[in-house]
Structure formats: structure tokens, C-alpha cells
C-alpha positions in Angstrom: 5.6 -8.4 11.0 2.7 -10.3 12.5 5.0 -12.3 14.8 6.8 -9.2 16.0 3.6 -7.3 16.7 2.2 -10.2 18.5 5.1 -10.6 20.8 5.1 -6.9 21.6 1.6 -7.3 22.8 -0.1 -5.6 19.9 -3.7 -6.5 19.1 -4.1 -4.6 15.8 -1.4 -4.0 13.2 -2.1 -0.8 11.3 -1.5 -2.3 7.9 -1.2 -3.5 5.2 -1.7 -0.6 2.8 -3.5 -0.5 -0.5 -4.6 3.2 -0.3 -2.9 5.1 -1.6 -2.9 2.8 -4.6 -0.5 5.1 -6.5 -2.5 7.4 -8.7 0.3 10.0 -8.7 3.9 8.9 -8.7 5.0 11.6 -6.3 2.3 10.8 -3.6 4.0 10.7 -0.3 2.7 7.4 1.1 2.9 5.3 -2.0 5.9 3.5 -0.5 3.7 2.1 2.3 1.7 0.1 -0.3 2.5 -2.2 -3.2 1.8 -0.9 -6.6 -0.6 1.3 -8.7 -1.9 -1.9 -10.2 -5.0 -3.1 -8.4 -4.4 -6.8 -9.0 -0.8 -6.8 -7.9 -1.9 -4.8 -4.8 -4.8 -7.2 -4.2 -2.7 -10.3 -4.3 -0.1 -8.7 -2.0 -2.6 -7.4 0.5 -4.4 -10.7 0.7 -1.2 -12.6 1.5 -0.2 -9.9 4.0 -3.5 -10.1 5.8 -3.3 -13.9 6.0 0.3 -13.7 7.3 -0.4 -11.1 9.9 -3.5 -12.8 11.2 -2.0 -16.3 11.2 0.4 -14.8 13.7 -2.4 -13.9 16.0 -2.8 -10.2 15.3 -5.7 -8.4 13.7 -4.8 -6.7 10.4 -6.1 -3.2 9.7 -6.1 -2.7 5.9 -5.9 0.9 5.0 -6.6 3.7 3.9 -10.2 3.3 2.6 -10.8 4.9 0.1 -9.2 7.1 -2.7 -6.6 8.6 -0.3 -4.1 9.4 -3.1 -2.0 12.4 -1.8 -0.8 14.2 1.3 -1.5 17.8 0.3 -4.7 19.1 1.8 -5.6 15.8 3.6 -6.1 17.8 6.9 -7.0 21.4 7.3 -5.0 21.8 10.6 -1.9 20.2 9.1 -2.1 22.3 5.9 -2.7 25.5 7.8 0.7 25.0 9.4 2.2 25.2 5.9 0.4 28.5 5.1 -2.7 27.2 3.3 -6.1 28.6 4.0 -9.1 26.4 3.2 -12.1 25.0 5.0 -12.2 21.3 4.3 -10.1 18.3 3.5 -9.8 17.6 -0.3 -12.6 15.6 -1.9 -11.5 12.7 -4.1 -14.1 12.6 -6.9 -14.3 9.5 -8.9 -17.0 7.7 -10.9 -18.6 4.3 -10.2 -16.6 2.3 -12.7 -13.3 3.7 -11.6 -14.2 3.0 -8.0 -14.9 -0.6 -8.6 -12.3 -1.5 -11.2 -9.4 0.3 -9.6 -9.6 1.6 -6.1 -12.1 -0.8 -4.5 -10.5 -3.9 -6.2 -7.7 -4.6 -3.7 -9.9 -3.9 -0.7 -12.2 -6.7 -2.0 -9.2 -9.0 -1.9 -8.4 -7.9 1.7 -11.9 -8.5 2.8 -12.0 -11.9 1.1 -8.7 -12.8 2.9 -10.5 -12.0 6.2 -9.0 -8.7 7.3 -10.3 -7.9 10.8 -10.5 -4.2 10.3 -10.4 -1.4 7.7 -9.1 2.1 8.3 -11.1 5.0 6.8 -9.5 8.1 5.4 -9.0 11.8 6.2 -10.2 13.0 2.8 -13.7 13.3 1.5 -15.0 10.8 -1.2 -17.3 12.5 -3.7 -18.0 15.2 -1.2 -18.6 13.2 2.0 -16.0 12.5 4.7 -14.5 9.0 4.3 -15.2 8.1 7.9 -18.9 9.1 7.7 -19.7 8.2 4.1 -22.6 5.8 4.3 -22.3 4.8 0.7 -18.6 3.7 0.8 -18.8 2.2 4.4 -22.3 0.7 4.7 -23.2 0.0 1.0 -19.9 -0.8 -0.7 -17.7 -2.1 2.1 -20.2 -3.8 4.5 -22.9 -4.5 1.9 -21.4 -5.3 -1.5 -18.0 -6.6 -0.2 -19.5 -8.4 2.7 -17.0 -7.0 5.2 -17.6 -8.6 8.6 -15.0 -6.7 10.6 -14.8 -3.2 12.0 -14.1 0.2 10.5 -11.7 2.4 12.5 -10.8 6.0 11.8 -7.4 7.2 10.9 -6.0 9.3 13.7 -8.0 12.6 13.7 -10.3 11.5 10.9 -13.4 11.5 13.1 -15.7 14.5 12.4 -19.1 13.8 13.9 -21.1 11.8 16.5 -24.4 10.2 15.5 -24.0 10.6 11.8 -20.6 8.7 11.7 -22.1 5.9 13.8 -25.0 5.5 11.5 -22.8 5.8 8.4 -20.8 2.7 9.4 -17.9 3.8 11.6 -17.2 1.3 14.4 -14.1 2.6 16.2 -12.8 6.1 16.8 -9.0 6.5 17.1 -7.5 7.8 19.1 -11.0 8.9 20.3 -10.7 12.7 20.8 -11.8 15.4 18.5 -8.3 16.8 18.3 -5.1 15.3 19.7 -5.0 15.6 23.5 -8.2 17.8 23.6 -10.0 15.5 26.1 -13.1 16.0 24.0 -14.8 13.4 21.9 -17.6 13.0 19.3 -18.3 9.7 20.9 -17.3 8.8 24.5 -20.1 10.1 26.7 -21.8 11.5 23.6 -22.3 8.1 22.1 -23.7 6.9 25.4 -26.2 9.7 25.3 -27.0 8.9 21.7 -27.9 5.3 22.5 -29.9 6.3 25.5 -32.0 8.8 23.6 -32.4 6.5 20.6 -30.4 8.6 18.1 -28.2 5.6 17.7 -30.3 2.5 17.8 -29.2 -0.3 20.1 -28.7 -2.6 17.1 -26.0 -0.3 15.8 -24.0 -0.1 19.1 -24.3 -3.9 19.3 -23.1 -4.2 15.7 -20.0 -2.0 16.5 -19.1 -4.2 19.5 -19.7 -7.4 17.7 -17.6 -6.5 14.8 -14.7 -5.5 17.0 -14.9 -8.6 19.1 -15.3 -10.8 16.0 -11.8 -9.8 14.9 -10.5 -10.4 18.4 -11.7 -14.0 18.5 -10.9 -14.6 14.8 -7.2 -14.3 15.5 -7.3 -16.0 18.8 -6.5 -13.1 21.1 -8.7 -14.7 23.8 -6.5 -17.9 23.8 -3.0 -16.5 23.9 -2.9 -12.9 25.0 0.5 -11.2 25.4 0.5 -8.1 27.6 1.8 -4.9 26.0 5.5 -4.7 26.8 6.6 -1.4 25.1 5.7 2.2 24.9 4.9 4.0 21.6 6.0 7.4 22.8 9.5 6.8 24.2 12.2 4.2 24.3 13.0 5.0 27.9 12.8 2.0 30.2 10.9 3.9 32.9 8.3 6.6 32.4 4.6 7.5 32.6 2.2 4.8 31.6 -0.3 7.6 30.7 2.1 9.7 28.7 0.1 12.8 28.0 -1.4 12.9 31.5 2.0 12.3 33.2 0.5 9.6 35.4 1.5 6.1 36.4 5.2 6.3 36.5 6.9 2.9 36.3 8.4 0.3 33.9 7.0 1.0 30.4 9.5 -0.6 28.1 10.7 -4.1 28.7 12.8 -4.1 25.6 11.6 -7.5 24.5 13.6 -8.6 21.4 11.0 -10.1 19.0 13.2 -10.4 15.9 13.8 -14.1 15.9 15.6 -15.0 12.7 13.9 -12.2 10.7 17.2 -10.5 9.8 18.0 -13.2 7.2 14.4 -13.0 5.9 14.7 -9.2 5.5 18.0 -9.7 3.7 16.6 -12.3 1.4 13.4 -10.3 0.6 15.3 -7.1 -0.1 17.7 -8.9 -2.5 14.8 -10.7 -4.3 12.9 -7.4 -4.6 15.9 -5.7 -6.3 15.3 -4.9 -10.0 18.1 -4.9 -12.6 17.2 -2.3 -15.1 20.3 -2.1 -17.3 23.3 -4.4 -17.6 25.6 -3.8 -20.6 28.2 -6.4 -21.5 27.6 -8.2 -18.3 28.9 -5.4 -16.2 27.2 -7.2 -13.3 27.8 -9.3 -11.3 31.1 -8.0 -10.0 33.8 -10.3 -8.8 35.0 -8.5 -5.7 38.5 -8.5 -7.2 38.2 -5.3 -9.2 41.5 -3.4 -9.1 39.7 -0.4 -7.5 36.2 -0.1 -6.3 35.1 3.5 -6.0 31.9 4.2 -4.1 30.1 7.6 -4.4 27.1 9.3 -2.8 25.7 9.9 0.7 23.1 7.2 0.0 25.9 4.7 0.4 26.7 5.7 3.9 25.4 6.4 7.4 23.1 9.0 8.7 25.4 11.2 10.8 22.6 11.3 13.4 22.3 7.6 13.5 19.8 5.3 11.8 17.0 6.6 14.1 18.3 10.1 14.5 15.4 11.7 12.7 12.0 11.3 14.3 9.8 9.0 12.3 12.7 8.9 9.8 11.9 12.5 8.8 15.1 13.3 6.9 17.1 12.1 4.0 20.6 11.7 5.5 22.7 8.7 4.5 21.3 5.6 2.9 17.6 5.4 2.4 16.3 2.2 4.1 12.9 3.5 5.0 10.8 6.5 4.1 9.1 8.8 6.7 5.9 9.0 8.6 3.7 7.1 11.1 4.2 3.9 9.2 7.9 3.6 10.2 9.7 1.8 12.9 13.0 2.1 14.6 15.9 0.3 13.0 17.7 -2.2 15.3 20.7 -1.4 13.0 21.1 -0.3 9.5 23.8 -2.0 7.4 24.9 0.5 4.7 25.9 -0.3 1.2 29.4 1.0 1.9 29.9 -1.3 4.8 28.8 -4.3 2.9 30.8 -3.5 -0.2 33.9 -2.8 2.0 33.5 -6.3 3.6 33.2 -7.8 0.1 36.3 -6.1 -1.2 38.3 -6.7 2.0 37.5 -10.5 1.8 39.1 -10.5 -1.7 42.1 -8.4 -0.7 41.0 -5.6 -3.0 41.1 -1.9 -2.9 38.1 0.4 -2.1 37.8 4.2 -1.7 34.7 6.4 -1.4 33.5 10.0 -1.5 30.1 10.3 0.2 29.7 14.0 -0.1 27.5 14.5 -3.2 28.9 18.0 -3.7 32.6 17.3 -3.4 32.9 17.7 -7.1 36.7 17.8 -7.5 37.2 14.8 -5.2 34.5 12.8 -7.0 36.0 13.5 -10.4 39.5 12.6 -9.3 38.5 9.3 -7.8 36.2 8.3 -10.7 39.0 9.1 -13.2 41.5 7.0 -11.2 39.1 4.1 -11.1 38.7 4.4 -14.8 42.4 4.4 -15.4 42.9 1.3 -13.3 40.0 -0.6 -15.0 38.0 -0.6 -11.8 34.3 0.0 -11.1 32.5 3.1 -9.9 29.3 2.5 -7.8 27.0 5.5 -7.5 24.3 5.5 -4.9 21.4 7.9 -5.1 17.9 8.2 -3.6 14.5 9.9 -3.5 12.4 10.0 -0.4 8.8 10.9 0.6 6.4 10.3 3.5 3.4 11.4 5.5 2.2 15.0 5.4 2.9 15.9 9.0 6.6 16.0 8.3 8.3 18.3 5.7 11.7 17.3 4.4 13.6 19.7 2.2 10.3 21.5 1.3 8.6 18.3 0.4 5.3 18.3 2.3 4.9 14.5 2.4 4.4 14.3 -1.4 7.5 14.7 -3.5 7.7 18.1 -5.2 8.8 16.3 -8.4 10.4 13.1 -9.6 14.1 14.2 -9.5 16.7 12.4 -7.6 17.4 14.0 -4.2 20.6 15.8 -3.0 21.9 16.4 -6.5 21.8 12.8 -7.5 21.6 13.3 -11.2 24.5 15.7 -11.1 26.5 13.2 -9.0 25.9 10.5 -11.7 26.9 12.9 -14.4 30.1 13.8 -12.7 31.2 10.2 -12.1 30.1 8.9 -15.6 31.9 11.7 -17.3 35.2 10.3 -15.9 34.6 6.5 -15.8 33.3 4.2 -18.6 32.2 1.5 -16.1 29.7 3.4 -13.8 27.0 1.5 -12.1 24.0 3.3 -10.6 22.1 2.0 -7.6 18.8 3.8 -6.7 17.0 3.7 -3.4 13.7 5.4 -4.1 10.1 5.4 -3.0 8.9 5.1 -6.6 9.5 6.3 -10.1 12.2 8.9 -10.6 13.5 10.9 -13.5 16.4 9.0 -15.1 16.1 10.6 -18.5 19.5 12.3 -18.2 21.5 9.2 -17.7 19.8 5.9 -18.4 21.2 5.6 -21.9 24.6 7.1 -21.2 27.3 4.8 -22.7 29.5 5.0 -19.6 26.7 3.8 -17.4 26.9 0.1 -17.7 24.3 -1.0 -15.2 21.3 0.5 -13.3 19.7 -1.1 -10.3 16.5 -0.1 -8.5 16.7 -1.4 -4.9 13.6 0.3 -3.5 13.7 1.0 0.3 15.1 -2.3 1.5 15.3 -1.9 5.3 17.9 -2.8 7.9 19.8 -5.3 5.7 20.1 -2.7 2.8 23.9 -3.1 2.4 24.0 -6.8 2.6 21.1 -7.2 0.2 22.6 -5.0 -2.5 26.0 -6.6 -2.1 24.3 -10.0 -2.6 23.0 -8.8 -5.9 26.0 -6.8 -7.1 28.4 -9.7 -6.4 26.2 -12.4 -7.8 25.2 -14.4 -4.7 21.6 -13.5 -5.7 20.6 -13.4 -9.3 18.1 -10.5 -9.5 14.6 -11.5 -10.4 12.6 -8.5 -9.2 10.2 -6.7 -11.5 9.2 -3.0 -11.5 5.8 -2.5 -9.7 5.4 0.8 -11.5 6.4 2.5 -14.7 9.4 4.7 -15.2 8.6 7.3 -17.8 10.8 9.7 -19.9 9.0 12.9 -18.8 6.8 13.9 -15.9 3.8 14.7 -18.1 3.9 11.2 -19.6 2.3 9.8 -16.4 -0.9 11.6 -17.0 -1.8 12.2 -13.3 -0.3 14.5 -10.7 -0.6 15.6 -7.1 -2.8 18.6 -6.6 -0.2 21.0 -5.2 -2.3 24.2 -5.2 -5.7 25.0 -3.9 -8.2 24.9 -6.8 -11.4 25.9 -5.1 -10.6 29.2 -3.4 -10.9 28.7 0.4 -13.4 26.0 -0.1 -12.7 22.3 -0.1 -10.1 21.4 -2.8 -11.4 19.1 -5.5 -9.2 16.2 -6.6 -10.9 14.9 -9.8 -10.0 11.5 -11.0 -10.7 12.4 -14.6 -8.3 9.8 -15.9 -10.6 7.0 -14.7 -8.9 3.6 -14.6 -6.0 4.8 -16.7 -3.1 5.3 -14.2 0.5 4.1 -14.5 1.1 1.6 -17.4 -2.6 1.8 -18.4 -2.1 5.5 -19.0 1.1 5.1 -21.0 -0.6 2.5 -23.1 -3.6 4.6 -23.8 -1.5 7.6 -24.8 0.8 5.5 -26.9 3.8 6.7 -25.0 6.9 4.6 -24.7 8.3 4.6 -21.1 12.0 4.0 -20.4 11.2 1.0 -18.2 7.7 -0.4 -18.2 5.6 -1.9 -15.4 6.7 -5.5 -14.8 10.2 -5.0 -16.3 13.3 -6.5 -14.8 16.5 -8.2 -16.1 18.4 -11.1 -14.8 22.0 -12.4 -15.1 20.5 -15.1 -17.3 18.0 -15.2 -20.1 14.5 -16.8 -20.5 12.3 -17.8 -23.4 8.6 -18.2 -23.4 6.6 -20.9 -25.4 3.7 -23.3 -25.5 0.9 -21.1 -24.3 -2.3 -23.0 -23.4 -5.6 -21.5 -22.3 -8.0 -24.2 -21.1 -11.6 -23.3 -20.3 -13.2 -24.6 -17.1 -16.8 -25.3 -16.3 -18.5 -22.3 -14.7 -22.2 -21.8 -13.9 -24.0 -18.7 -15.1 -23.7 -15.8 -12.9 -26.7 -15.2 -10.6 -26.9 -11.8 -8.9 -27.5 -12.1 -5.2 -31.2 -11.6 -4.3 -33.6 -11.6 -1.4 -33.4 -9.6 1.8 -31.0 -9.5 4.8 -32.2 -10.4 8.2 -33.2 -7.6 10.5 -30.3 -6.1 12.5 -30.2 -8.1 15.8 -30.5 -6.4 19.2 -28.4 -8.4 21.6 -29.9 -8.4 25.1 -31.5 -5.5 27.0 -30.1 -2.3 28.5 -31.3 0.2 30.9 -32.4 3.6 29.6 -32.0 5.2 33.1 -29.2 7.8 32.7 -28.2 7.5 36.4 -26.8 4.0 35.6 -24.2 5.6 33.3 -22.7 8.3 35.4 -19.1 8.0 36.7 -18.9 5.3 39.3 -18.2 6.5 42.8 -14.5 6.8 43.5 -13.6 6.4 39.9 -10.2 8.0 39.0 -10.4 9.8 35.7 -7.0 10.1 33.9 -6.9 13.6 32.5 -7.6 14.0 28.8 -8.7 10.4 28.5 -12.0 9.5 26.9 -14.6 7.6 28.9 -18.2 6.6 28.2 -19.5 7.8 31.5 -21.9 10.7 32.0 -21.1 13.6 34.3 -24.8 14.1 35.1 -27.9 11.9 35.2 -29.6 14.7 33.3 -28.9 13.9 29.7 -29.5 17.5 28.5 -27.0 18.8 31.0 -24.6 15.9 30.3 -24.6 16.7 26.6 -23.4 20.3 27.1 -24.9 21.0 23.7 -27.2 24.0 23.1 -28.8 22.1 20.2 -29.5 19.0 22.2 -33.0 17.8 21.6 -33.1 18.6 17.9 -35.4 16.1 16.1 -33.5 13.4 14.3 -35.3 14.0 11.0 -33.7 17.5 10.9 -30.1 16.2 10.8 -30.2 12.5 9.8 -31.0 11.1 6.4 -34.3 9.1 6.1 -33.8 5.4 6.8 -30.4 5.8 8.5 -31.8 4.4 11.8 -33.7 1.6 10.1 -32.6 -1.9 11.2 -35.3 -3.8 9.3 -34.5 -6.3 6.5 -32.9 -4.7 3.5 -32.6 -5.8 -0.1 -29.4 -7.8 -0.7 -26.9 -6.3 -3.2 -26.6 -8.1 -6.5 -22.9 -7.8 -6.7 -22.5 -8.9 -3.0 -23.2 -12.2 -1.3 -19.9 -13.0 0.4 -16.6 -11.7 1.5 -15.1 -9.9 -1.4 -18.4 -9.6 -3.3 -20.5 -12.2 -5.1 -18.8 -15.6 -4.6 -19.3 -16.4 -8.3 -16.9 -13.7 -9.3 -14.2 -16.0 -8.1 -15.2 -19.0 -10.3 -12.3 -20.1 -12.4 -13.0 -19.6 -16.1 -9.6 -20.5 -17.6 -6.4 -22.1 -16.6 -3.4 -20.6 -18.4 -0.1 -22.4 -18.7 3.2 -21.5 -20.5 6.7 -22.9 -20.6 9.6 -20.8 -19.4 13.1 -21.9 -20.4 16.3 -20.7 -18.9 18.5 -20.2 -22.0 21.5 -18.9 -20.1 24.3 -20.4 -18.1 23.3 -19.7 -14.5 20.2 -20.4 -12.5 17.8 -17.5 -12.1 14.3 -16.4 -11.1 11.8 -15.3 -13.7 8.4 -13.7 -12.9 6.0 -14.7 -15.8 3.0 -12.4 -15.9 -0.5 -12.9 -17.4 -2.4 -10.0 -18.8 -5.9 -9.7 -20.4 -7.3 -7.4 -23.0 -11.0 -7.0 -22.3 -11.7 -5.9 -25.8 -13.8 -2.8 -25.3 -13.1 0.6 -26.8 -12.9 2.1 -23.3 -10.8 -0.7 -21.8 -7.0 -0.5 -21.1 -4.8 -2.2 -23.7 -3.9 -4.8 -21.1 -4.5 -5.4 -17.4 -2.4 -7.6 -15.2 -4.3 -10.6 -13.9 -1.7 -12.9 -12.3 2.0 -13.8 -12.0 4.3 -16.2 -10.3 8.0 -16.5 -9.5 9.9 -19.5 -10.8 13.5 -20.5 -10.0 14.9 -22.3 -13.1 18.2 -24.0 -13.6 20.2 -23.3 -16.7 18.9 -25.2 -19.7 15.8 -26.3 -17.8 12.1 -25.5 -18.5 9.4 -24.7 -15.9 5.7 -24.4 -16.4 4.0 -21.2 -15.4 0.3 -21.7 -14.4 -2.4 -19.2 -13.5 -6.1 -19.3 -13.0 -8.3 -16.6 -14.5 -11.7 -16.0 -12.8 -14.9 -14.5 -13.9 -13.8 -11.3 -12.1 -10.7 -11.2 -14.3 -12.8 -10.9 -17.4 -15.5 -8.5 -16.0 -16.2 -4.8 -16.2 -18.4 -2.9 -13.8 -21.7 -2.0 -15.3 -23.1 1.3 -13.9 -26.6 0.6 -15.1 -27.2 -2.9 -13.6 -24.8 -2.1 -10.7 -23.1 -5.4 -11.2 -20.1 -7.1 -12.9 -20.6 -8.1 -16.5 -18.6 -9.8 -19.2 -18.9 -7.8 -22.4 -19.3 -9.4 -25.8 -16.0 -8.0 -27.0 -13.3 -10.6 -27.8 -10.9 -11.2 -24.9 -7.2 -11.9 -25.4 -4.8 -13.5 -22.9 -1.1 -12.6 -23.0 1.8 -14.1 -21.2 5.3 -12.5 -20.9 7.9 -10.9 -18.8 6.5 -7.4 -18.5 3.5 -5.3 -19.5 5.1 -4.6 -22.9 7.0 -7.8 -23.5 4.2 -10.3 -24.1 5.4 -12.8 -26.7 2.5 -15.3 -26.1 -1.1 -14.5 -26.8 -4.4 -16.3 -27.3 -7.7 -14.7 -28.4 -10.8 -16.2 -26.7 -14.0 -16.7 -28.7 -17.5 -17.4 -27.6 -19.0 -20.9 -26.9 -19.5 -21.5 -30.6 -15.8 -21.8 -31.3 -14.6 -22.6 -27.8 -12.6 -25.6 -28.9 -10.4 -23.5 -31.2 -7.0 -22.2 -30.3 -6.1 -24.6 -27.5 -8.8 -23.8 -24.9 -11.2 -26.5 -24.1 -14.9 -27.2 -25.0 -16.0 -26.0 -21.6 -14.9 -22.4 -22.0 -17.7 -20.1 -21.0 -19.3 -17.9 -23.6 -18.8 -14.2 -23.5 -22.0 -12.9 -22.2 -23.7 -10.1 -20.3 -24.5 -11.2 -16.8 
């Protein structure tokens, strides 16, 4: 992605995503991120940031913070759906939940060097996310040591001076409402600096942070001009789209894909998760007497792969969900096309019924495939996306966890006729599979996610055994909707006032919630089968030397003022002869009289009447004990233990296994287990590979709300290694320093202690 953005002339890629994290399984934009587990998301976001920025593009990690649903994220958007309320929802969460869950992956992004962070539409504990001084100044820039710039989501800017002082650095796209020509900043920010409402050090800080990212990724050394237009695919058009100005060449149609198609195919196949495989129903041979393919998810969108704006429909196979985080497909290879190619190459027979509601034809074909001893492949999906698009009454967030377009009924129809029915699911997350997962005629179930342009080839690689599936579920699939414990807030709960989204579950989402409630899911977090089998043995947990934790102390330096500037307003009026593109935002004043230029009847109100005390103070400040470096106190990342285990392929074919290491922190309020690391190993039949992971001080810590720092409790910790969150055959309890040599971990294991 970084390479393609770079060669299109993009400076900032609006991604990766770790917000939403995935509190509610129906949340519309979960698909843009990685997982509801903060450690998995943190590892993935760090690698994504490094990859993007190594390609010479600034990463913008988003959405910060606690943006966990589409409903009620914007008043204007929601009013179009008939809702009447006065303010975007407030995500209300406690300090411990903030640190141990939602802030965790952002710390990893900051530590990886993300150049920018995008703040959210919603409120956080009652204050807008893009003017929340606690989350921006204190947590992000202070505790996490973020050196880059904070930009708004599009339309998430709600104030002038207060947002600048609260830590916002860049307003996007700059206007108060799309195409309004008005801005909270622009000339208003110029006035605020001139009159001292925004100190010079703050405007210098904004510019420094933005340019730091620019230089960090080398945009000064190898700039590539923008060669495309975001609003149209036409070759010629207006450079200034909304103003209808500057007609000329706007799309050069530069092909930046290189060899990425093969990478996309490989990644999609490797990410496929095999959930069920009875009597080795998979892999197929391609020589089945009749291959019957069912479901519109196997075929083409009749409007074409890009026929729905921002992918805002569910027609044909689901390769990408909807919203602003989408891109145009260069092509979309459907499952049916790839399976046809496979069958044709083996001189086989293949038929299909893609209309989910052609009940008679579906039954007849499935029955014939059964009689011939063939195979029936059923393709189903479930879609979601961003809240500005509604698909089949789903306002971004899914209305429920059912399969779309009668998918469950389609499966029931086929499986009632054929005892070798294989289900392939393209979904944005967890779905309700309770009606069919244990059906005796359903011999295999595959979750293929939303695999992109190579969808068909990737699933064919798995179905026909060219790729042995090794993917693991990044979320839990439960038996019933209430089992998940969290949900989208679908109805206003505060009259016409701001909706309140209370994170009462704390850190217990997804598998942590299932474990706490003692509920058995159908398929747990981390689960996934292979065409071979693996055994686990020989766990070793070896302690490493680590110094005692020392909270960061002392004071920061005073905020620097870089150079001098004139306070004469006449120096900031529009230059003579300057052409102002209509509706664009400029920093220039329309008058040398600041009061007149402000066009604000309240101009001149004393700062102490609308700004919190200390908000303009650039003097040295106490350092934050949990801070001290990018990602927080550097000692959090000291390695405490090295964990190793042997993984043996006991089957007859080579395959990939993803060993996972979990920790039980021991406290009565802690989750049963929390993921702390994983790896992917390719192992030949009969061979053994060694899984290795490092566990840091952070991995054993809890957030202490009293000391406002990370602590290791005195409760016994236990390390587990296995193939999923519920299949953990290896375990080792860790004692204090007095018995540190026991149980296979060395004499240098740190004692369990309060920091």
C-alpha cells in the first residue's frame, strides 16, 4: 500500500486502523482494522506503519480514540436517517479500560513511528475527540510521547482556539462543513495567533510536527507529484473540483501495482481460516464428477466491481466492504471464475445457480450433485461499512449478525439435498452460523474474510490444496448474539441530548467476555484448522535480567518559540492580485482590522472566560511517570521472559501453524487469558520447529489508577502456549524471585512486584 500511494503522489496514507478496535461485532468499520484484541492489533499496526513509511509515505493511524460504532457518530449524518439529537455520541470508559484495551495499539503505532494520528468524530468521556486535551495532550503527546501531528477526521473539527490548545495540529479538509467555505481555523487561526489567544509556541509546534513527518519519510528527497484525482476517474476535468476551476489533465492513470497481484493472492490465501473439515472433505481434487456452485457471492456484481460508489452495495462476491476506506478494483476475480478454471483444467463438469432465491433450481442442482457423488460449494457473505452509506437498511453498522441475502436459507436448501456441502463465507466479521455449523451434510466451512481483487484465485488455491490453510480467527464466533456481551447502540438513549455509549464491560470484549461469562463459543479467537495436524511440547519460560522500573521524573523543557513574527495585521491580508479559488480555505485576512476580519460579535471576549486555566502555558511541565519515550516509559518494553515451545507436524503434508502465547495475570478482575504474542511457522511433515516469543514488562502489567502508572501485581502469573485462546496444552506458572529457578525459568526471572 505504501508503494502504491507513494507512486500516486500521496504524502499521507489515511491508515492503518486500530479504532474501531471491535468492541461490538456488528460495528460498521471493524473490517478496516485487525482484531478486537489489542495486542494482535498493536503488532499489526506497528508492522503496517513501518511498511507504509519505509515506502516514503506518512502513515496516519486512526481513529483515536474509542470510535466503536457508526450510529450517532455525526449529527448531520444521523439526521438524514430521521434521528433527532444535539451531539455526537460520547464513548464513556474508565482509565483502566482506556490503557489496557483501546490505547494499547496506539502506543504500538507511536513506538513504530507513525507520522500522524487521526482523531475521531465522537466525544470521549463528554469531550469531542478532536478537542480533548486529556486524550490528545496528556495521553497521546505526553504519556505516549507522540512526536507527530494530530489531524481531524473529515468534518470532526468543532472549534477554533480551544481545539488548537487541546492538541489538534491539522484540520481536514479545513472547512466547518463540506464545501461551506468557512473554517474554524484558516484566517481565524491567524487572528488567534496575532491576538495571543493561540501562543506562538503552539503554532510553531503544529508546523514542526507536520514537517517532522514530512522529513521522516524522505518526502523532501524524492517527491512525486500527484498524478490522480480523488473525485473522478476522468482523464480531463477541473483541478479544483468543487470550484469548477483549472480545467486540464487531472488523471494520468499511472499503474502503480508492480507485482502486487501475486502478493494480494498469497496474503488472501494465507489469511483464509478453515473452520470445519470432516473426513478430509478438503482439499478437493478438481476431478469431482460434478462441481455445483451456489450463491451470488460466487459471482460478479452485475454493475461491475466498481459499479457501486465506495463499494456501497452487496451485489456479487464480497471482496471489499464499503466506505471512505475503499479503493477501486483494477479487476475482481470471482470464486466462480477461478473454480471454473480449475475444473476446466481437469476436464471436469461444473454448474452453478447464483440466484440465492431460485429455490427449485438450487434444490435440483444440489440433489444431482449428491447423486453423482460430486461437491456443492455454497458462497455466502455479510457486509458493513461507514455510516454515510446505507445498504439494505444497514446504516454502516450491521443490524444483526445474520448472513446477508438469505445466506442461511441458501445453505439449508443445498445441505438438505447434498451430503457433501462446503460453505465459504466472505464476511466483515463474526456471523451467526448456529443453524448450520454442525449439520452432518456440511462437511467443511471456510472463512475467507474480504480478500480483495484476487478473491477467486485465493479461495481456489485453498480449496484445491495448493495452499494449506494456516489462518486463525482474529475474533470469536459465538452461538447466540447475547453471548458477545457488547452491542451497538442502535437507539437514542438520552432523549435529544448526546447519546451515551457506556463501556461498562471494561476490558472484557470478544474472547475475554466469553471466558469471563463461562460461555463456550462455536469457534474461539485464534482458532483455525489445517490439512495436517500439529502437536505442542517442551515449553520453556526463561527469565531475563531486567532493571527495576523507574517512573519518568523531572520537568519538560519550555515549549520553544521558533523565530519572530510580526503582529501587524496588515501583513496578513490577501496579497495584491491574489486569486482566491472559491470555497477554499486560506490563512489571509480580509481586513487589517482584526475585529472586522473576525466577523464575530463575541470577538474580544477575555480568554479566561472561555479557556481552561493553564491551556496557554508553555512553561516546563512535570513529566508523566508512565511516559518517557515513544509508546510510553521505555522500560515497559524490557524483556522479562523468553518463551519457547516445540511444534511438530504430525501429519503427511507440509503446513503452517500459528502458535500463540497467552498470559493469565492472576488477579480477580483480570481476564482468564490475554494474548501476548504469536508467530507463523511453516513445518514439513514429521519435522519440528521451535516457536519463540519475548514477553516484556508491559505484557505482565496492569494499569494502576491510583499511581497512574503500570504495575505488576503480586498475583501469580501463568504463561500458556497453544493453537487458540481455548486450546492451550502447554502452561507454566511463574513464581517470585524466591523460587525463580523452579519450573524451567532461569534464576534471573524478575520478582512479581508493585512498581
